[in-house]
ZAMARGU-4260 file (C-alpha; in steps of 0.2 Angstrom, whole numbers, plus 5000, padded with zeros to 4 digits):
<rodrens>
0) 5000/4999/5001 | 5008/5016/4995 | 5004/5027/5008 | 5007/5047/5007 | 5015/5057/5023
5) 5007/5074/5027 | 5016/5090/5026 | 5016/5090/5045 | 5024/5072/5046 | 5037/5077/5033
10) 5043/5093/5039 | 5043/5084/5058 | 5056/5071/5050 | 5064/5083/5043 | 5068/5095/5062
15) 5073/5077/5068 | 5084/5073/5056 | 5092/5091/5059 | 5092/5091/5077 | 5097/5072/5077
20) 5113/5074/5067 | 5116/5093/5071 | 5123/5104/5059 | 5116/5091/5041 | 5121/5094/5024
25) 5106/5095/5011 | 5112/5080/5002 | 5107/5068/5019 | 5094/5078/5023 | 5088/5071/5005
30) 5093/5053/5008 | 5086/5052/5026 | 5071/5061/5023 | 5068/5049/5008 | 5063/5067/4998
35) 5066/5071/4978 | 5077/5087/4976 | 5061/5098/4972 | 5051/5094/4987 | 5066/5094/5000
40) 5072/5112/4992 | 5051/5117/4995 | 5053/5110/5011 | 5069/5116/5020 | 5064/5135/5010
45) 5048/5134/5021 | 5059/5128/5036 | 5071/5143/5033 | 5057/5156/5031 | 5047/5149/5047
50) 5064/5152/5057 | 5062/5133/5060 | 5080/5129/5055 | 5094/5140/5050 | 5104/5140/5034
55) 5125/5140/5038 | 5134/5145/5023 | 5152/5140/5025 | 5163/5129/5015 | 5145/5117/5013
60) 5129/5123/5016 | 5123/5115/5033 | 5104/5117/5043 | 5104/5117/5062 | 5087/5118/5070
65) 5082/5132/5080 | 5070/5135/5097 | 5055/5137/5088 | 5060/5120/5078 | 5062/5111/5095
70) 5045/5117/5099 | 5036/5112/5085 | 5042/5093/5086 | 5037/5094/5104 | 5019/5100/5097
75) 5018/5087/5083 | 5023/5071/5096 | 5007/5076/5103 | 4997/5076/5088 | 5005/5060/5085
80) 5000/5054/5101 | 4982/5061/5099 | 4981/5055/5083 | 4987/5036/5089 | 4975/5035/5101
85) 4959/5039/5089 | 4967/5033/5076 | 4968/5043/5065 | 4981/5048/5051 | 4987/5064/5053
</rodrens>
């Protein structure tokens, strides 16, 4: 069965990857989050614009989670618990 992830789920997955890996390169996000390049760029732009992650430019571009991103993950976990309790996918 081919189940598509919701936008919230994808954004939370990216944020969890960034948090777990510290400064992470976009290529690693691409593979670990199982996204196409255009979709990854779209989601990263949304996260940067919303100030959930920061883009750090140096020898390589890397991403770092912000406090706001940490709070988002925390709130998504609450939503996931509620969703599981009632059997409603998010």
